[in-house]
C-alpha positions in Angstrom: 11.8 -13.4 18.4 9.8 -12.6 15.4 8.8 -14.9 12.2 9.9 -13.3 9.1 9.2 -14.7 5.8 11.5 -13.5 3.1 11.2 -13.8 -0.8 14.1 -13.6 -3.4 13.2 -13.1 -6.9 15.1 -14.5 -10.0 17.5 -11.4 -10.2 18.6 -11.9 -6.6 19.3 -15.8 -7.1 20.5 -15.3 -10.7 24.0 -16.7 -10.1 25.9 -18.7 -7.4 27.4 -15.7 -6.0 24.1 -13.8 -5.7 22.7 -17.0 -4.1 25.7 -16.7 -1.5 24.6 -13.0 -1.1 20.9 -14.1 -0.4 22.6 -16.6 2.1 24.4 -14.1 4.1 21.4 -11.9 3.9 19.0 -14.5 5.5 21.9 -15.8 7.9 21.9 -12.4 9.3 18.2 -12.2 9.8 18.3 -15.4 11.5 21.4 -14.2 13.7 19.1 -11.0 14.8 17.0 -13.7 16.5 14.2 -14.5 14.2 12.9 -17.4 12.8 13.2 -17.4 9.2 11.3 -18.7 5.9 12.8 -18.3 2.6 10.7 -18.5 -0.7 12.8 -18.1 -3.8 12.0 -18.0 -7.5 13.9 -19.9 -10.1 17.3 -18.2 -11.5 16.8 -15.3 -13.8 16.1 -16.5 -17.4 15.7 -20.3 -16.4 11.9 -20.0 -16.6 12.0 -18.6 -20.0 14.5 -21.3 -21.2 12.0 -23.9 -20.0 8.9 -22.1 -21.8 10.9 -21.9 -25.0 11.7 -25.7 -24.9 8.1 -26.5 -24.4 7.3 -24.1 -27.5 10.0 -26.1 -29.5 8.4 -29.4 -28.7 4.9 -28.2 -29.8 2.8 -25.5 -30.8 0.1 -26.1 -28.0 1.7 -28.3 -24.9 -0.5 -29.7 -22.3 -0.8 -27.3 -19.3 -0.2 -30.5 -17.1 3.0 -31.1 -18.7 4.0 -27.6 -18.9 3.4 -27.0 -15.3 5.7 -30.3 -14.6 8.4 -28.7 -16.6 8.4 -25.1 -15.6 8.3 -25.9 -12.1 11.9 -27.4 -12.0 13.5 -24.1 -12.4 12.6 -23.3 -8.3 13.8 -26.7 -7.5 17.2 -26.0 -8.4 17.4 -22.6 -6.5 16.1 -23.9 -3.5 18.7 -26.7 -3.2 21.3 -24.7 -4.0 20.4 -22.1 -1.1 20.1 -24.7 1.3 23.4 -26.1 0.4 25.1 -22.9 0.8 23.4 -22.1 4.4 24.4 -25.5 5.4 28.0 -24.8 4.4 28.1 -21.7 6.4 27.0 -24.0 9.5 23.4 -23.2 9.8 20.6 -26.0 9.6 18.6 -25.5 6.3 16.1 -27.7 4.7 14.6 -27.2 1.3 10.8 -27.8 0.3 8.9 -28.3 -2.9 5.4 -26.8 -2.7 4.1 -30.6 -2.8 6.2 -31.5 0.1 4.9 -28.8 2.4 2.1 -29.2 0.9 0.7 -26.0 -0.8 -2.5 -27.4 -2.0 -4.0 -25.6 -5.2 -6.8 -26.1 -7.3 -6.2 -27.9 -10.5 -6.1 -24.9 -13.1 -2.7 -25.6 -14.5 -0.4 -22.7 -15.2 -2.6 -20.2 -13.0 -3.5 -22.5 -10.0 -5.1 -20.8 -7.0 -3.9 -21.5 -3.4 -6.4 -23.3 -1.5 -4.6 -24.3 1.7 -1.1 -24.4 3.3 0.1 -27.1 5.6 1.9 -25.6 8.5 3.0 -28.5 10.4 6.2 -29.5 8.8 7.5 -25.9 9.0 6.6 -25.0 12.5 8.2 -28.7 13.6 11.4 -27.5 11.8 11.4 -24.0 12.8 11.0 -25.1 16.6 14.4 -27.0 16.0 16.3 -23.9 14.9 16.1 -24.9 11.0 15.9 -22.2 8.4 13.1 -23.2 5.8 13.5 -22.7 2.0 10.6 -23.1 0.0 10.1 -23.3 -3.9 7.7 -20.2 -5.0 5.5 -20.3 -7.9 4.4 -24.0 -7.7 2.0 -26.1 -5.6 0.0 -29.5 -5.8 -3.5 -30.2 -6.4 -5.9 -32.8 -4.5 -4.7 -35.5 -7.2 -1.0 -35.1 -6.7 -0.4 -33.4 -10.1 2.2 -30.6 -9.9 0.6 -27.0 -10.5 2.0 -23.5 -10.9 0.6 -20.2 -9.8 1.3 -18.2 -13.2 4.2 -15.8 -13.7 5.3 -13.9 -10.7 3.6 -16.6 -8.5 6.5 -16.8 -6.0 5.4 -13.4 -4.5 1.9 -15.2 -4.0 3.4 -18.2 -2.4 5.4 -15.9 -0.1 2.5 -14.0 1.2 0.2 -17.0 1.4 2.9 -18.9 3.7 3.3 -15.7 5.8 -0.5 -15.5 6.2 -0.4 -19.3 7.3 2.4 -19.1 9.6 0.9 -15.8 11.1 4.4 -14.3 10.3 5.3 -10.7 11.6 6.3 -9.4 8.5 6.8 -10.5 4.5 9.9 -9.4 3.0 9.7 -9.1 -0.9 13.4 -8.7 -2.2 13.7 -7.8 -5.6 16.0 -5.8 -7.9 14.4 -2.5 -7.0 14.5 -1.1 -3.4 10.8 -0.4 -3.5 7.6 1.2 -5.3 8.3 4.3 -7.1 5.6 6.7 -8.5 6.7 5.1 -12.1 9.3 3.0 -13.9 12.4 4.8 -13.0 13.9 3.4 -16.5 11.3 6.0 -18.4 11.3 8.4 -15.7 14.5 8.9 -13.6 13.0 11.4 -11.5 10.5 9.1 -10.3 10.0 9.1 -6.5 10.0 6.0 -4.0 6.8 5.5 -2.2 7.5 5.1 1.5 4.0 3.5 2.4 1.2 2.5 0.1 -2.2 0.9 0.8 -3.5 -2.6 0.0 -5.9 -1.2 -2.6 -3.6 1.2 -4.4 -0.7 -1.6 -4.8 -3.4 -3.8 -6.0 -4.5 -1.6 -8.6 -0.6 -0.8 -9.5 0.1 -4.3 -9.7 -3.1 -5.2 -12.0 -2.3 -2.6 -14.2 1.2 -3.1 -15.0 3.4 -2.3 -12.2 6.1 -5.2 -12.1 7.1 -5.0 -8.3 4.4 -7.2 -6.8 2.2 -9.9 -8.5 -1.5 -9.0 -8.0 -2.5 -12.2 -6.2 0.0 -11.6 -3.8 -1.3 -8.3 -2.8 -4.9 -9.8 -2.6 -3.6 -12.4 -0.2 -1.9 -9.8 1.9 -5.2 -7.4 2.2 -7.3 -10.3 2.8 -5.0 -11.5 5.9 -3.7 -8.5 7.0 0.1 -9.3 5.9 2.6 -6.5 6.1 4.7 -6.5 3.0 7.9 -4.9 2.9 9.5 -4.3 -0.7 13.2 -4.4 -0.6 16.2 -4.7 -2.6 18.5 -7.7 -2.2 21.4 -5.5 -3.4 21.4 -3.0 -0.6 20.1 -2.3 3.2 17.8 0.8 1.8 14.5 1.1 3.4 11.7 -0.1 1.2 8.3 0.3 0.4 5.5 -1.0 3.0 2.2 -2.4 1.8 -0.1 -2.1 4.4 -3.9 -1.1 5.4 -5.1 2.3 4.3 -4.9 5.3 6.6 -6.0 9.0 6.8 -2.7 10.4 5.5 -2.6 8.4 2.3 -5.6 10.3 1.2 -3.6 13.5 1.2 -2.1 12.5 -2.0 -4.0 12.7 -5.2 -2.2 10.3 -7.3 0.3 8.0 -6.0 1.7 6.5 -9.3 1.8 6.2 -12.8 1.6 2.5 -14.4 1.9 0.9 -17.9 1.2 -2.1 -19.4 2.1 -3.2 -23.0 1.3 -6.7 -22.6 -2.0 -6.1 -23.8 -4.0 -6.7 -27.2 -7.3 -5.3 -28.5 -10.1 -7.4 -30.1 -13.3 -5.9 -31.4 -16.3 -7.7 -32.7 -18.3 -5.6 -35.4 -22.1 -5.4 -36.1 -23.2 -7.9 -33.3 -26.9 -8.3 -33.1 -28.0 -6.1 -30.3 -30.1 -8.6 -28.0 -30.0 -10.2 -25.0 -27.7 -13.0 -24.3 -25.2 -12.1 -27.0 -22.6 -10.8 -24.4 -22.9 -14.1 -22.6 -22.6 -15.9 -25.7 -19.4 -13.9 -26.6 -17.5 -14.0 -23.3 -18.3 -17.5 -22.1 -16.3 -19.4 -24.4 -13.2 -16.8 -23.5 -13.9 -17.7 -19.8 -14.2 -21.3 -20.4 -10.6 -21.2 -22.1 -9.3 -19.3 -18.8 -8.7 -16.1 -20.6 -9.2 -13.1 -18.6 -10.9 -10.2 -20.2 -9.9 -6.5 -18.9 -11.6 -3.4 -20.4 -14.8 -3.7 -22.4 -16.4 -1.1 -24.6 -19.9 -1.5 -26.3 -21.1 0.8 -28.8 -24.7 0.5 -29.9 -25.7 1.7 -33.5 -28.8 2.7 -34.8 -29.2 -0.2 -37.1 -30.0 -2.6 -34.3 -26.2 -3.9 -33.9 -23.5 -3.2 -31.7 -19.7 -3.1 -31.8 -17.8 -4.8 -28.8 -14.5 -4.0 -28.3 -12.3 -5.6 -25.1 -8.7 -6.4 -24.2 -6.8 -9.7 -23.2 -3.4 -10.4 -22.3 -1.1 -10.4 -25.2 0.1 -14.0 -24.2 -3.5 -15.3 -24.8 -4.1 -13.1 -27.9 -4.0 -16.0 -30.3 -6.2 -18.3 -28.4 -8.7 -15.4 -27.8 -8.9 -14.4 -31.5 -9.3 -17.8 -32.6 -12.3 -18.4 -30.0 -13.6 -14.9 -30.7 -13.8 -15.5 -34.5 -15.8 -19.0 -34.1 -18.3 -17.3 -31.7 -18.6 -14.2 -34.2 -19.7 -16.5 -36.9 -22.1 -18.6 -34.4 -23.9 -15.4 -33.6 -23.9 -13.5 -36.9 -21.4 -10.7 -36.2 -19.9 -8.9 -39.4 -16.3 -9.5 -38.3 -13.5 -9.3 -36.1 -10.7 -6.8 -35.8 -7.8 -6.8 -33.5 -4.7 -4.9 -32.7 -1.6 -6.4 -30.7 0.2 -2.9 -30.5 -1.8 -1.2 -27.7 -1.0 0.0 -24.3 -2.8 0.7 -21.1 -1.7 4.0 -19.2 -3.1 4.3 -15.7 -3.0 6.9 -12.9 -3.6 5.2 -9.1 -4.5 7.1 -5.9 -6.6 6.9 -3.1 -6.8 10.7 -2.8 -8.8 10.5 -6.1 -12.0 9.5 -4.2 -12.5 12.8 -2.5 -10.9 14.8 -5.5 -12.8 15.7 -8.6 -11.0 17.0 -12.1 -8.4 14.2 -12.2 -9.8 12.6 -15.2 -10.2 15.6 -17.2 -6.6 16.7 -16.3 -5.5 13.1 -17.5 -7.4 13.6 -21.0 -6.2 16.8 -21.2 -2.4 16.1 -21.1 -2.4 13.2 -23.4 -4.3 15.2 -25.8 -1.9 18.1 -25.8 0.8 15.4 -27.0 -1.4 14.2 -29.8 -2.0 10.8 -28.1 -5.4 9.4 -28.9 -7.2 7.6 -26.5 -9.0 4.3 -27.7 -10.7 2.9 -24.6 -11.1 4.5 -20.9 -12.0 2.4 -17.8 -12.2 3.9 -14.2 -12.8 2.9 -10.6 -12.7 5.1 -7.2 -8.8 5.0 -7.5 -8.0 4.7 -10.8 -8.4 6.0 -14.4 -7.0 3.5 -17.3 -6.6 4.6 -21.0 -5.7 2.4 -23.9 -3.4 4.0 -26.5 -1.0 3.2 -29.2 1.7 1.3 -27.8 4.3 3.7 -29.6 3.4 6.6 -27.2 3.5 4.7 -24.0 7.1 6.1 -22.7 5.7 9.7 -23.6 2.5 9.4 -21.9 4.2 8.0 -18.5 6.6 11.0 -18.8 3.9 13.8 -19.5 1.5 12.5 -16.9 4.2 11.9 -14.3 5.4 15.6 -14.6 1.4 17.2 -14.8 0.6 15.5 -11.4 4.1 16.5 -10.0 5.2 13.1 -8.8 8.8 13.9 -8.8 8.8 16.5 -6.4 9.4 14.4 -3.3 8.9 10.8 -2.0 5.3 9.8 -1.3 4.9 9.4 2.2 2.8 9.9 5.3 3.6 13.3 6.9 
């Protein structure tokens, strides 16, 4: 008997019939002799509706009350799935994050999991009960409802799997694995059979929508094997696991893109110690994540600082930066919401040269200007004009020959 944690995303539970389909899949896993814990998202579109209601009510809703509102979507799904399983003759029980409990910090809208209580779940599993858990949500030490940020149900599932020492965590979604790039842009994209935590972490952080970044961090930290699969077929998916020697034979594993970025430039900043801290500390205090940073020092003793932030934080970031720029004596602030980040990822890049130059040559040949560059051992990212996103993805995918065959260990 194995302990299996399964997670189903919003598309997989997007209607009553799809919830029934999930129930049948869960029941089959249980009938095969496994203990089963199911983590579910809100029905597709529901969280967006709740966010729209909050934005209609006021421009800057309280983050505490925002979490109380958006956490309700998952409550609907867990109750419906538990009802369906019960109607099929199975013992099933639903749990909110606060009932388990999933203890988080108090950083509303982007809380981080600190601890998961496993006593109630283990007792129910011993009695043959299928557990249905609300993803995306938790509770802080003061009893406040918290949420983990968009896509947080993946993190909930992997964290629960780690806490229970599950044999596998299956992430069911509307695609049947991780692909070399977005198949909607490149129909010839190949499914990756096995990918390392580090590669998946880079791809998730750089725009791949299959897994949420923090879920991969959890999986790597606690050694949880994650199997990404489709809830609409029985095809084998992609296994996210620890790196092995075979993975290094693949130079580039995938091409990612992210249009949810914006760029802010602070002009003619005095070039002296403490200026960078003065500029970025207020952004950190506001909970805004800064991604790529470029500094250009001029001969007149000033510098231009350019950086990217998530597009959802753009207005708040711009307001904060404009206030800080006046305080530090900068000449002004420019911004651009119409950018995209294109990245190539692969652990094989550690031991091969010439990858960056090839990427730059390919983009240049298409007349695509590179505005910013960022690198690590296993990825190269470029900021470009958003209108060239799909073209850049297609030509890079072709240049690195990712469509020839499935990327897998031989």
